[in-house]
N, C-alpha and C positions, 0 to 999 in steps of 0.2 A: 166411539172407540174405534181406532184403526185396526186393520188385520194384524199389524206388528204388535200392537198393544194387546190384542186378544191372546196372542201366543205367549205373552210374558206376564199376563195378569189372570188370576183366577179367584173366584169366591171360595172360601174355605170355611167349613164348620167343624164341630168337634169330631165327627165321624172320620173325616179324612185328614185331620190336622197332623197326626203322627207321620203319615206317609207323605203328604203334600208339603209339609214344612220341616219336620224334624229329620226325616230320612233324606229328603231332597237337599237339605242344607249341607249334607255331607258331600254333595256333588258340586253345588254352587251356592252362593249366598242367597238367602230368601228374605225379602223384606215383608214384614207383616204390618198391615195397616188396620188397626182397631178403630172402627168407625160406627156411625149410626145415621140413618136416613134423616132424622130430625136435626142433626148437628150441622149448623152453618159452616163453621171452620172445616169440618170434614168434607163438605161439598166443595169447598174452596181448594183444599189440599189434594183431594183424590185425583182429579184429572191431571194436575201438575205432576204428581208422583207417577202416575201411569205413563205420561209422556217421557219422563226422565228415565224410568226403568226400561221402557221400550227402546231407548236410544242405545242400550248396551247389547241389543240384538241377541238376547237369550243368555247372556252371561249372568244376569240377575233374574230372579222371579219375584213378582209382587203377589202376595196372598192377602186378600181383603176379608177381614173377620167382622161381621156385624155383631156388635156386643149385645144388642137386644135379643138376638136369636142364639147367642153363644155366651151367656153370662159366666159359665164355668171357666171358659178359656180366658176371659177378661180377669177373673179372680185369680186364676192360676198364675198369670203373669203380672199381677199387681197393677192392673190398669185402673187408675183413679180419675183420669181426665182424658177426653178424646178431642181430636184425633191423637192416638198414641202409636208411634211407629217404632218397631223393633226389628233389628237385623239379626238373623240367625246364621251361624256357621258351625258346622260339626255338631248340630243339635243343641247349641247354646246361644243365648242372647249375647251378642258382642258389642252392640251399639244401639242407642235409642234416642228419641226426642219426643216431646209432647207439644201439641199445638200446631196451628198452621204456620208455615215458614215460607219466606220468599223463595222463588225458584232458584236463584243462584246459590243460596245457602243449602237447599235440598240437594242440588247437583254436587256441591263440594262434599256433602256428607256421603253421598253415594260413591263418589270417586274414591274414597278411602276404603270402601268395601269391595269394589269390583276387582276381579283378578287382573293383574298386569298382563300385557301381551305375552310375556314369557310364561306366566302361569297358565294362561289359556292354551298355549302351545303344548305345555307339559301335560295338561289334562288330555289333550287330543292324542299325544304320543302314548300316554298310559293306556288309553282305550285301544289304540292300535296294537300295543304290546299284548294286552289281554286277549285280543282276538287272534293272536298268533302272527300278526304282520310285523315281524321284528325289524326287517330292513326299513320299512316305512317309518316305524317308530323311532329307529335310530336317527333317521334323517330329520324328523321333527324335533327330537331332543336337541340335536345340534343347532337347529334353527333357533330354538328357545335360548340356548346358551349364547348364540350370536346376539340375540336381543338383550340378554342379561346374563353375563358370564358367572354371576354369583347366585343364580337361581338354584337353590339346593335340591328341589324336586327333580330338576333336569339333570343335575350332576349325579344324583343317586340313580335315576332311571337309566342314563347312558352307561354308567358304571355297571349296572346290573346286566345290560345287554352285551357289554364288552368282556365281562368277567371270564367267560369260557374261552374266548378267542384271544384276548390280550389282557391277562390279569394285571400286568404292571401298569398298563394305561388305566385300567379300572381303579387300581390303588391310587394313582395320581389324582384322579377325579375325586375320589372319596376324601382324600387328604385336604381338599379345598372346602369341605363342609365344616364350619366352625362348631365347636362343642355347644355353643349357645343356640344353634339352630334346631328347630323342631325335627328336622330330618336326621339329626346326628345319631340318635339312638336307633333309628331305622336303618342307618348305614352300617352300624357296628357288625351285624352278621355278615355283610358282604366283605368287610375287611378281614373277618376271621376265615373267609373262604379263599383269600388270595394265596396263602401257602399251599392249599390243596390243589388249586388249579395250576399254580406255577409248577408244582411237583409233577404234574402230568406232562409238562412240556420239556422238562430238563431232568438230568440225572438226580435222583433223590439225594437229599443232603440231611440225613438223620444224624444222630450221635454216632460216633465211631464204634461204640459198643453195641449199637442197636442190631438185632438180628436181621439178616438179609430178608427173612420172611416178612417182617414188618415194613421194611422199605418197599418191598414188592406190593404188599397190600395197599400201602399209601399211594403208590404210583397207579395201581389199577383203579382205586377209588376215584382218584382225580380224573383219569381218562373216562371212566364210566359216568361220572357226574357231568363231564363236558358233553357227553352224548345223550344225557337225559335218562340213562339207565339207573334210575334212582334206587331200586331195591338192591341191585348188585353193588352199587356204591355204598349203600347203608350197611350191607352185610360185611364188606371189607373193613369199614371203619369200626363197626361193632366188634369185629374180630380183634382189632388192635386194642380197643378199650379193654376187652376181656383178658388180653395177653399182657398189656403193659400200659397203665394209665399215664406213666411219665413220658411215653414216646412223644417226641416233639412238643414237650411241655404241655401235655394233655391235649395235643392238637386234634386227635381223632374225635374226642368228645365235643370239643368246641366246633369242629367242622360239622358233626352231626346236628348239633343244635342250630347252627347257622343255616344248614340246608333245610331243616324243619321250618325255620322262619321264612326262608325264601319260598318254599312251596305252599305254606299255609297249613293250619291245623286240620283241615278237612281232607287233605290229600290222603288217599288210602295207604300209601307206603309210610307216610308220616304217622298215621294212627297206629300202624303195626309196630314200627321201629321205635317210636317214642316209648311205648310200653316195654319193649324188649330192652331198651337202654335203661329205663328206670329199674327193671328187674336186675340188670347187671350191676347197677350201682348200689342198690339198696337191698 
């Protein structure tokens, strides 16, 4: 086995299966080869599969499960004949085949599972964004969209980065995500934030009858959200909810929920203000 193959192939048993396969498949596709040392077709397919996976330079991982030593895993995934090859994405089996296959057929099968160049760039950009390297992430998202203008992960990621700086540009990007796309529901909270961030840049445009206090709270909440002053923004929005649920067609509540989604359930400010919002509503 070459060095490249060693970095993309590993033996996996029951003890490490959850981490090495299920958890890892949320980051990249994991190919699981159920095999046994006494199986001739397994010995034929194994090296071929290792070479093919290694050619993707880390975009795929091959996990080899010896069914003699891990019969419970074989039973769990309904393995009745070997070699049995199953592809995992997001913790689930998404494709499979049984028996030794010619190399061209194996490579065609893997080709359907490997991330496209745009998807690979989007994953890299998301990692940079998570690390706080937003300028670099924006550049990579734009490269991904240059490779595939319809890549929904990149559309959403770039919109997320542009939201505070240019909410209208973010809205235009989000509008390109079709309702059928997996990213559509994830994009909805960002769309709900466009009015809030837009209100921070222009004169507030509430109902003519809306009290000036609510307009000012809305403007301040938008400005504070743009600066990352989350608790202050949440306080302003919660104040609007307590005063007038109908303001901007329930816009303050929608903005709070969208910001909660943007920051994640474990963010300290989200934990505090989600509870306070629930108490205010119920």
